[in-house]
C-alpha positions in Angstrom: -21.2 -3.1 48.3 -19.5 -2.0 45.2 -21.2 -3.1 41.9 -18.9 -5.6 39.8 -19.4 -5.3 36.0 -21.3 -8.4 36.0 -23.8 -7.1 38.6 -24.1 -3.9 36.6 -25.4 -6.1 33.3 -27.8 -7.7 35.4 -29.1 -4.4 36.9 -29.6 -3.2 33.3 -31.4 -6.3 31.9 -33.6 -6.2 34.9 -34.5 -2.7 34.3 -35.1 -3.2 30.7 -37.5 -6.0 31.8 -39.2 -4.1 34.5 -39.0 -0.6 33.6 -42.0 0.4 36.1 -40.0 -0.7 39.2 -38.5 2.2 41.3 -34.7 2.8 41.4 -34.4 1.6 45.0 -36.0 -2.1 44.0 -33.8 -2.0 40.7 -30.8 -1.9 43.0 -31.4 -5.3 44.7 -28.7 -6.7 42.6 -28.4 -10.1 44.1 -32.3 -10.7 43.3 -31.8 -9.5 39.8 -28.9 -11.6 39.2 -30.3 -14.7 40.3 -33.4 -14.4 38.3 -31.6 -13.9 35.0 -28.8 -16.4 35.9 -31.5 -19.1 36.6 -32.7 -18.1 33.0 -29.2 -18.1 31.5 -28.8 -21.7 32.9 -31.8 -23.0 31.4 -31.0 -21.5 28.0 -27.9 -23.1 28.0 -29.5 -26.7 29.0 -31.6 -26.4 26.0 -28.8 -25.4 23.8 -26.8 -28.4 24.9 -29.7 -30.7 24.0 -30.1 -29.1 20.7 -26.4 -29.5 20.0 -26.5 -33.2 21.0 -29.5 -33.8 18.4 -27.9 -31.9 15.8 -24.5 -34.1 16.3 -26.5 -37.2 16.1 -28.4 -36.1 13.0 -25.2 -35.3 11.3 -23.7 -38.2 11.8 -26.5 -40.3 10.4 -26.5 -38.1 7.4 -23.0 -38.4 7.0 -23.5 -42.2 6.9 -26.6 -42.2 4.7 -25.7 -39.7 1.9 -22.7 -39.2 -0.2 -21.9 -36.0 -2.0 -24.2 -35.5 -5.2 -23.9 -32.8 -7.8 -26.7 -30.4 -7.5 -28.9 -29.3 -10.6 -28.2 -26.0 -11.9 -31.0 -23.8 -10.4 -31.3 -20.2 -9.6 -33.0 -19.4 -6.0 -32.5 -16.8 -3.6 -31.1 -17.7 -0.2 -34.0 -18.6 2.1 -35.4 -16.0 4.3 -33.8 -15.8 7.9 -36.1 -16.9 10.5 -37.5 -14.5 13.0 -36.6 -14.3 16.7 -40.2 -16.1 17.6 -39.4 -19.1 15.5 -36.3 -20.0 16.9 -37.8 -20.9 20.1 -39.8 -23.8 18.1 -36.8 -24.9 16.0 -33.3 -26.1 16.9 -31.1 -23.4 16.2 -28.7 -26.1 14.1 -30.4 -27.0 11.2 -29.0 -29.8 9.0 -30.1 -29.3 5.6 -30.6 -32.0 3.0 -31.8 -29.9 0.1 -29.5 -28.4 -2.6 -30.5 -24.8 -1.7 -28.4 -23.9 1.8 -28.7 -20.7 3.5 -25.6 -19.1 5.0 -26.3 -19.4 8.8 -25.3 -15.8 9.6 -28.1 -15.6 11.9 -27.4 -13.9 15.2 -30.7 -12.4 16.3 -31.5 -14.7 18.9 -28.6 -16.8 18.9 -29.2 -19.9 20.8 -25.6 -21.7 19.8 -22.4 -20.2 19.3 -20.5 -21.2 16.2 -18.2 -23.1 18.4 -21.1 -25.7 19.3 -22.0 -25.8 15.8 -18.7 -27.4 14.8 -19.5 -30.3 16.6 -22.6 -30.5 13.9 -20.3 -31.2 10.9 -19.1 -34.8 11.4 -16.1 -34.4 8.7 -14.9 -31.0 10.2 -15.3 -32.7 13.8 -13.2 -35.7 12.8 -10.5 -33.7 11.2 -10.1 -31.5 14.0 -10.2 -33.4 17.1 -7.5 -31.7 18.9 -8.8 -28.2 17.9 -12.2 -28.7 19.3 -10.8 -30.3 22.5 -8.4 -27.0 22.9 -11.9 -25.3 22.3 -13.5 -26.9 25.1 -11.0 -25.4 27.7 -11.7 -21.5 28.1 -9.2 -19.2 27.9 -8.0 -16.8 30.6 -8.8 -13.1 30.7 -5.5 -11.2 31.3 -7.7 -8.4 33.1 -8.4 -10.7 36.1 -4.7 -10.1 37.8 -5.1 -6.5 37.8 -5.7 -4.4 40.8 -7.2 -1.2 41.3 -5.0 1.8 40.5 -4.8 4.9 42.5 -4.6 8.5 41.1 -1.4 9.0 39.1 1.0 11.8 39.7 -0.4 15.3 38.3 2.1 15.2 35.3 1.2 11.5 34.4 -2.7 12.3 34.6 -2.1 15.4 32.5 -0.5 13.4 29.7 -3.5 11.0 30.2 -6.2 13.7 29.9 -4.4 15.4 26.8 -4.4 12.0 25.0 -8.1 11.5 25.6 -9.0 14.7 24.3 -6.8 14.3 21.4 -7.6 10.6 20.6 -11.0 9.3 21.7 -12.6 12.7 22.3 -12.0 13.3 18.7 -14.3 10.6 17.6 -16.6 10.6 20.3 -17.1 14.1 21.6 -19.9 13.1 24.0 -18.3 15.2 26.8 -17.6 18.7 26.8 -13.7 19.3 26.4 -14.4 22.0 29.4 -15.7 19.7 31.4 -12.8 17.1 30.9 -10.3 19.8 31.6 -12.3 20.9 34.7 -12.3 17.4 36.2 -8.5 17.2 35.9 -8.0 20.5 37.6 -10.6 19.6 40.3 -8.7 16.3 40.9 -5.1 17.2 40.6 -5.4 20.9 42.1 -4.1 19.6 45.5 -1.8 17.0 44.1 0.5 18.7 41.6 3.3 16.3 42.8 3.7 13.0 43.8 0.8 10.3 43.9 -2.4 10.5 45.7 -3.7 7.4 47.0 -7.1 8.4 47.8 -9.5 10.5 45.9 -9.5 14.2 46.9 -11.9 15.3 49.6 -13.5 17.8 47.3 -14.4 15.5 44.5 -17.8 14.2 44.6 -18.5 10.7 44.2 -19.5 11.2 40.7 -16.8 13.3 39.6 -14.3 10.6 40.8 -16.0 8.1 39.0 -15.5 9.9 35.8 -12.0 11.2 36.4 -11.1 7.2 36.9 -13.0 6.5 33.7 -11.5 9.2 31.5 -8.1 7.9 33.1 -9.0 4.5 32.0 -9.9 5.3 28.4 -7.2 7.9 28.0 -4.1 5.6 28.9 -5.2 2.7 26.6 -2.9 3.6 24.0 -0.3 4.9 26.3 0.0 1.9 28.1 0.1 -0.3 25.3 3.0 1.5 23.6 5.1 1.5 26.9 4.7 5.3 27.8 2.3 4.9 31.0 3.1 2.3 33.4 -0.4 1.9 35.1 -2.9 -0.5 33.6 -6.1 0.9 32.1 -8.2 -1.5 33.6 -7.1 -0.7 37.2 -8.3 2.7 36.6 -11.6 1.1 35.6 -11.9 -1.2 38.7 -11.3 1.9 40.7 -13.9 3.9 38.8 -16.7 1.0 39.5 -15.9 1.6 43.4 -17.5 5.2 43.1 -20.6 4.0 40.8 -23.5 6.1 42.9 -26.8 4.2 43.4 -28.5 6.8 41.1 -26.1 5.9 38.4 -29.3 5.7 36.0 -31.3 8.7 37.2 -29.0 11.6 36.3 -30.3 12.3 33.0 -27.8 13.2 30.5 -25.2 12.5 32.8 -26.2 9.0 33.4 -26.1 8.5 29.4 -22.5 9.9 29.2 -21.3 7.7 32.1 -22.7 4.5 30.6 -21.0 5.8 27.2 -17.5 5.9 29.0 -18.1 2.3 30.1 -19.1 1.2 26.3 -15.9 3.2 25.2 -13.7 1.1 27.4 -15.5 -1.9 26.7 -14.4 -1.5 23.2 -10.8 -2.6 24.6 -11.1 -4.3 27.4 -13.6 -6.9 29.3 -16.2 -5.1 31.2 -18.3 -8.0 32.1 -21.4 -7.2 29.8 -22.6 -6.9 26.3 -21.8 -3.5 24.8 -24.9 -4.0 22.6 -27.1 -4.1 25.6 -25.4 -0.9 26.9 -25.6 0.9 23.8 -29.5 -0.4 23.6 -29.8 1.1 27.2 -28.2 4.3 26.1 -30.6 4.6 23.4 -33.6 3.7 25.6 -32.7 6.4 28.0 -32.2 9.1 25.0 -35.8 8.5 24.1 -37.2 8.7 27.4 -35.3 12.2 27.7 -36.8 13.0 24.2 -33.4 13.6 22.8 -34.5 12.0 19.4 -37.1 14.9 19.2 -36.7 18.5 18.9 -36.9 20.6 22.2 -40.4 22.0 23.0 -40.6 25.9 22.3 -40.8 26.1 26.0 -37.7 23.9 27.0 -35.6 25.5 24.4 -35.8 29.0 26.3 -34.5 27.1 29.6 -31.3 25.6 28.0 -28.5 27.3 26.2 -27.3 26.6 22.9 -24.3 24.7 23.9 -26.6 22.5 26.2 -28.6 21.8 23.2 -25.4 20.9 21.3 -24.4 18.7 24.0 -27.6 16.8 24.0 -27.3 16.2 20.4 -23.8 14.9 20.4 -24.7 12.5 23.2 -27.8 11.2 21.0 -26.0 11.0 17.8 -22.7 9.0 19.6 -25.6 6.3 21.0 -26.7 6.2 17.4 -23.3 5.6 16.0 -22.2 3.0 18.2 -25.8 1.2 18.4 -25.7 1.1 14.5 -22.5 -0.8 14.1 -23.1 -3.3 17.0 -26.5 -4.0 15.8 -25.4 -4.7 12.1 -22.5 -6.7 13.3 -24.8 -8.8 15.4 -27.8 -8.5 13.1 -30.1 -7.6 15.6 -32.7 -4.6 15.4 -31.6 -1.0 15.6 -32.2 0.6 18.8 -34.3 3.3 17.3 -35.8 3.4 13.7 -34.7 6.1 11.4 -38.2 7.4 11.1 -38.7 8.2 14.8 -35.5 10.7 14.7 -36.5 14.0 14.4 -33.7 15.9 15.7 -30.9 17.3 13.6 -27.2 17.0 13.6 -25.1 19.0 15.9 -23.8 22.1 14.6 -20.2 21.9 13.1 -18.5 24.4 15.4 -16.5 24.8 18.4 -17.9 25.1 21.6 -16.5 28.7 21.8 -18.3 29.6 18.7 -21.6 28.4 20.0 -20.7 30.4 23.2 -20.2 33.8 21.1 -23.6 33.1 19.6 -25.3 32.5 22.5 -23.9 35.8 24.0 -24.9 37.6 21.0 -28.6 36.9 21.5 -29.0 36.5 17.7 -30.3 32.8 17.6 -33.4 31.3 19.5 -32.4 27.8 19.1 -29.4 25.7 17.6 -31.1 25.0 14.1 -30.9 28.7 13.5 -27.4 28.9 14.6 -26.8 25.9 12.1 -28.6 27.5 9.3 -26.4 30.7 9.4 -23.2 28.8 9.5 -23.7 26.3 6.8 -20.1 27.5 5.4 -16.8 26.0 6.9 -15.0 28.2 9.2 -11.8 30.0 8.3 -9.7 26.8 9.2 -12.0 24.4 7.7 -12.2 21.9 10.6 -13.6 22.1 13.7 -13.8 20.0 17.0 -16.7 18.3 15.3 -15.3 17.4 11.9 -14.4 13.7 12.5 -17.4 13.0 14.4 -19.6 14.7 11.6 -17.7 12.5 8.8 -18.1 9.2 10.7 -21.6 10.1 11.7 -22.3 10.4 8.0 -21.0 6.9 7.5 -23.0 5.4 10.2 -26.2 6.7 8.1 -24.9 4.8 5.1 -24.6 1.7 7.5 -28.2 2.4 8.6 -29.2 2.6 4.5 -27.4 -1.1 4.3 -29.4 -2.4 6.7 -32.9 -1.0 5.6 -32.0 -2.0 2.0 -31.1 -5.3 2.5 -33.8 -6.0 5.1 -36.3 -4.9 2.6 -34.6 -7.3 -0.1 -34.9 -10.4 2.4 -38.9 -9.9 2.7 -41.1 -13.1 2.9 -43.6 -13.6 -0.1 -47.0 -14.5 0.9 -47.5 -17.2 -1.9 -45.9 -19.2 -4.4 -46.5 -16.9 -7.4 -45.1 -14.1 -5.1 -42.2 -16.0 -4.3 -41.5 -16.7 -8.2 -41.6 -13.2 -9.2 -39.3 -12.3 -6.1 -36.8 -14.5 -7.6 -36.9 -13.1 -10.6 -36.4 -9.7 -9.8 -34.4 -10.2 -6.8 -30.8 -10.7 -8.3 -31.8 -7.0 -10.3 -32.8 -5.2 -7.0 -29.8 -6.3 -5.1 -27.4 -5.2 -7.8 -29.1 -1.8 -7.8 -29.0 -1.1 -4.2 -25.4 -2.3 -4.1 -24.4 0.0 -7.2 -26.2 3.0 -5.3 -24.6 2.0 -1.7 -21.2 1.8 -3.3 -21.7 5.1 -4.9 -22.5 6.7 -1.5 -19.8 5.3 0.1 -17.3 6.8 -2.6 -18.9 10.2 -2.4 -18.6 10.0 1.4 -14.8 9.0 1.1 -14.0 11.9 -1.3 -15.7 14.3 1.2 -13.1 13.3 4.0 -11.5 16.1 5.9 -7.8 17.0 5.5 -5.9 18.0 8.4 -2.2 19.8 7.5 -0.9 18.6 10.9 -2.6 15.3 12.0 -2.8 15.1 15.8 -3.9 11.4 15.9 -4.9 8.3 14.1 -8.4 9.9 13.4 -6.9 12.8 11.3 -5.4 10.3 8.9 -6.3 9.5 5.5 -5.1 5.8 5.8 -7.7 5.5 8.8 -10.4 6.9 6.2 -9.5 4.5 3.9 -9.9 1.5 6.1 -13.1 2.7 7.2 -14.4 2.9 3.5 -12.9 -0.7 2.7 -14.7 -2.1 5.9 -18.0 -0.8 4.9 -17.7 -2.1 1.4 -16.7 -5.5 2.6 -19.6 -5.1 5.0 -22.0 -4.2 1.9 -21.0 -6.5 -0.5 -21.1 -9.7 1.9 -24.7 -8.5 2.6 -25.3 -8.6 -1.0 -23.6 -11.9 -1.7 -25.7 -13.6 1.6 -29.0 -12.6 -0.3 -28.4 -12.8 -4.1 -29.9 -15.7 -6.2 -27.2 -18.4 -6.5 -26.5 -20.9 -9.1 -25.9 -24.4 -7.5 -25.7 -22.4 -4.3 -22.5 -20.3 -5.5 -22.7 -16.4 -5.9 -22.1 -14.7 -8.9 -18.4 -14.3 -10.1 -18.5 -10.5 -10.2 -19.7 -10.2 -6.7 -16.9 -12.9 -5.5 -14.3 -10.8 -7.3 -15.3 -7.5 -5.6 -15.8 -9.1 -2.2 -11.9 -10.4 -2.8 -11.0 -7.0 -3.8 -12.5 -5.3 -0.7 -11.4 -8.2 1.7 -7.8 -7.9 0.6 -8.0 -4.2 0.5 -9.1 -4.0 4.2 -6.3 -6.5 5.3 -3.9 -4.5 3.4 -4.8 -1.3 4.9 -5.1 -2.4 8.5 -1.8 -4.4 9.0 0.5 -1.4 8.6 -1.5 0.6 10.5 -1.3 -2.1 13.3 2.4 -3.0 12.8 3.0 0.8 13.1 1.3 0.8 16.3 -1.1 3.5 15.0 -3.9 1.2 15.6 -4.1 -1.0 18.9 -5.9 -4.5 19.2 -9.6 -4.7 19.9 -12.2 -7.0 19.7 -13.8 -5.2 17.0 -10.8 -4.9 14.9 -10.1 -8.6 15.4 -13.6 -9.3 14.1 -12.9 -7.0 11.1 -9.8 -8.9 10.0 -11.1 -12.4 10.7 -13.8 -11.6 8.5 -11.8 -10.1 5.8 -9.7 -13.2 5.7 -12.7 -15.4 5.9 -14.0 -13.3 2.8 -10.8 -14.3 1.0 -11.5 -17.9 1.7 -14.9 -17.5 0.4 -13.6 -16.5 -3.0 -10.9 -19.3 -3.1 -13.6 -22.0 -2.0 -16.3 -21.1 -4.6 -14.8 -18.7 -7.6 -15.2 -20.5 -10.8 -11.8 -19.0 -12.3 -9.0 -18.6 -10.3 -6.2 -16.1 -11.9 -2.7 -17.0 -10.6 -2.1 -13.5 -9.8 -5.1 -13.1 -7.7 -4.6 -16.8 -6.0 -1.0 -15.3 -5.1 -2.6 -12.0 -3.4 -5.3 -14.2 -1.8 -2.7 -16.2 -0.2 -0.9 -13.8 1.0 -3.8 -11.6 2.3 -4.9 -14.9 4.4 -1.2 -15.4 5.8 -0.8 -11.7 6.5 -4.2 -11.5 8.5 -3.4 -15.0 10.3 0.3 -12.9 11.2 -2.0 -10.1 12.9 -4.7 -12.2 14.3 -2.1 -14.4 16.2 -0.3 -11.2 17.4 -3.8 -9.9 18.9 -4.4 -13.4 20.1 -1.3 -13.0 22.4 -2.5 -10.0 23.7 -6.2 -11.2 24.0 -6.2 -14.8 25.3 -10.0 -15.2 24.9 -9.5 -14.7 21.2 -7.1 -17.6 20.8 -9.6 -20.3 20.0 -10.7 -18.0 16.9 -7.0 -18.0 15.8 -7.0 -21.5 16.0 -10.1 -21.9 13.9 -8.7 -19.5 11.6 -5.5 -21.6 11.1 -7.5 -24.7 10.4 -10.0 -23.1 8.1 -6.8 -21.9 6.0 -5.5 -25.4 6.0 -8.6 -26.5 4.7 -9.5 -24.2 2.2 -6.1 -23.6 0.7 -5.5 -27.4 1.1 -8.6 -28.3 -0.8 -7.8 -25.8 -3.4 -4.0 -27.1 -3.7 -5.3 -30.6 -4.0 -8.0 -29.9 -6.7 -5.3 -28.1 -8.8 -2.9 -31.1 -8.4 -5.6 -33.3 -9.6 -6.6 -31.3 -12.6 -2.6 -31.2 -13.6 -2.8 -34.9 -13.3 -5.9 -35.9 -15.2 -5.8 -33.1 -17.7 -9.3 -32.3 -17.0 -11.4 -29.8 -15.2 -12.3 -31.5 -11.9 -14.8 -29.6 -9.5 -14.6 -26.6 -12.0 -17.8 -24.8 -12.1 -19.1 -23.0 -15.3 -18.8 -19.3 -15.2 -21.9 -17.5 -15.0 -23.0 -13.7 -14.4 -26.1 -12.4 -12.9 -25.1 -8.7 -12.9 -26.9 -6.0 -14.7 -25.2 -4.4 -17.7 -24.4 -1.3 -15.7 -23.2 -3.0 -12.5 -21.3 -5.8 -14.5 -19.1 -3.3 -16.2 -18.2 -1.5 -12.8 -17.6 -4.6 -10.9 -15.6 -6.1 -13.6 -13.4 -3.0 -14.2 -12.4 -3.2 -10.4 -9.5 -5.2 -10.5 -6.7 -6.0 -7.9 -3.8 -3.9 -9.3 0.1 -5.2 -9.0 2.7 -6.9 -11.0 1.9 -9.2 -13.5 2.8 -13.0 -12.7 2.7 -15.6 -15.5 1.9 -19.3 -14.4 5.6 -20.2 -14.8 7.0 -17.6 -12.9 4.8 -18.3 -9.8 4.8 -22.0 -10.2 7.6 -22.7 -7.9 6.5 -20.2 -5.5 3.0 -22.0 -5.0 4.1 -24.8 -2.6 5.3 -22.1 0.0 1.6 -20.7 0.0 -0.1 -23.8 0.5 -0.2 -25.8 3.9 -0.1 -29.3 3.9 -3.6 -30.7 3.4 -5.1 -32.1 6.5 -2.0 -33.4 8.0 -4.0 -34.9 11.0 -5.5 -37.4 8.4 -2.4 -39.4 7.8 0.0 -40.0 4.9 -2.5 -41.7 2.4 -2.2 -40.6 -1.0 -4.9 -38.6 -2.4 -5.3 -40.7 -5.5 -5.9 -43.8 -2.7 -9.4 -42.3 -2.0 -12.7 -43.6 -3.0 -14.4 -41.5 -6.0 -16.9 -40.2 -3.6 -13.9 -38.5 -1.5 -13.0 -36.7 -4.9 -16.2 -35.1 -5.1 -16.4 -34.3 -1.5 -12.8 -32.7 -1.7 -13.3 -30.8 -4.8 -16.8 -29.3 -3.8 -16.3 -25.7 -3.5 -19.6 -24.7 -2.2 -18.9 -22.7 0.8 -22.2 -22.2 1.7 -22.9 -25.9 2.2 -20.1 -26.0 4.4 -21.6 -24.1 7.7 -18.4 -23.9 9.5 -17.2 -20.9 7.6 -20.3 -18.8 8.1 -20.9 -20.1 11.9 -17.7 -18.8 12.8 -19.1 -15.3 12.5 -22.0 -15.8 14.6 -19.9 -16.3 17.5 -17.4 -13.9 16.6 -20.3 -11.2 16.5 -21.0 -12.2 20.1 -17.4 -12.1 20.9 -17.2 -8.3 19.8 -20.4 -6.8 20.9 -22.7 -9.4 22.5 -22.8 -11.4 25.8 -19.4 -13.0 26.5 -20.4 -15.4 28.9 -22.2 -17.2 26.1 -19.6 -18.3 23.9 -18.3 -21.4 25.0 -21.2 -22.6 27.0 -21.9 -26.2 26.7 -18.6 -27.2 24.6 -16.9 -28.8 27.8 -19.7 -30.8 28.4 -20.1 -32.2 25.0 -18.5 -35.8 23.9 -15.7 -35.0 21.4 
């Protein structure tokens, strides 16, 4: 019986819960699958009940309360609940106080953001058609793909070379020579024509890896029209050669899972990437890859083998760090538990030469002797090293802001924590922004770039993505006045969000970057961050508003293109478009009211929580571009704003009751859970469990 992707994840989950069961028992997939499926169905039933309760409470709340003006209070965002507490409380909390936490809580998520949309009665009433569309699950294109056979040798050579010059540059968890050996082994007897079956001399394991490399290496070629065979077909064929001891091959097992993870970045694999990376890191720990080798072990392995072990471990570290922070889940391994150093910044041939010389007892001694760059300046490990240093900063971001989110023990501690929280957050933010800037200045340069990972444009995109992640963490935790973050943080968030969009979109349009769920999430988040500024900023500069609207529209354009290639992403595109209408429409309507009344309805008094050093740095970072006056752009504004809530009818805005004014002009984004709840589900869409996204929606009464 061949293992399907879904069966694999159930196997992995079962192994996680029963580590002491022997492998032969682990491979009883139907038993493990039934157990987990039963638990899953129970969880979905609980989620459905919680959603129904939240919907009823939301309706009652809307009937009984009108929008009130909150007092001016400084208070930090409430501490996020721990995983254990979520079993005792509903995952949807209808908050009636003035201090509302941004519900970007994904640890132990019980209900995806799609279900949470039903809890907002105003949003539900205005977007009935959208919510009805969300109740219909989208198809996945890969379901119609059939398994591929081995391609002709020349086509396979192009795919293998593309793998070595593309994915391998960023993720060198396989030795280049091993990839080349696989090609020669698989195609030595089939230099022309297509092979319908695997060569007899290939082992089952080698066949699995051959098809997985074909799957990963053909993605860009297929999407650009160069390769005619669908990558998912190679993946399906690879699954047919999964051996029963896939988890008991030591380092090879981790490498095999990493191949599946890398493919899962681009295509559905039927399981959670985060779970696979967590499993990979667990296997690294079981094999002691996070520790320095014992002296006796060092004498038994070569320098290149020790180098490969480190490459595999740090590859697992890189992927798990980013997926964990995206899902807001615990890291797969604590920094304090990592003892092993980085791999050597050297090509494999150089390490072989060092081994032959007999001058080095271990890899660390070789690293100390080769601290200076080589004559060419770059090695096979250069890009990997550069991105690994970025993930170390990502780990610092997690640790810094987890510490900032500690729970005080008593009321006095809470008061003192509130007083010092802003300064500590700004201090951490300034320190981490400085580290990111130093990281970017240390980027390698390639005189003849061989792919995306050698370009400065890609390094710029990585910088902006990490900056945006950092400042959004700060905004989530910083004390707020009337639930609105400080203006300087909003401004820098706007800058990084707009820059992320403007850096990514040209690369995508030039087909240097392809569509992935991760890039989709990055672009969606950037657009959402721009909407954050539009919704809550106290002072809307004309030039910045034009740039913000353009960025939102540009992001929407690319998201829609991605949605055409990834049908399962189309519900998010619909939500994005609805949010665009909602946010920009509210701003446009409030601007019209301000002009008609001559007052400042809905305006929030400017405020600033920044420390002197940080304030200067943040305010100096403005968005460049041509200067525009209000008169020059007034005629252009109507083209930027979509009609306000088209589905509500043709009643003029001034015909509404005064309470509607307050609701419409309120720009407290943190009081509108919809914005942040979108990202909870989106994180699951990228790295989490795809089975859980639209559960319960179809059964809800819209």
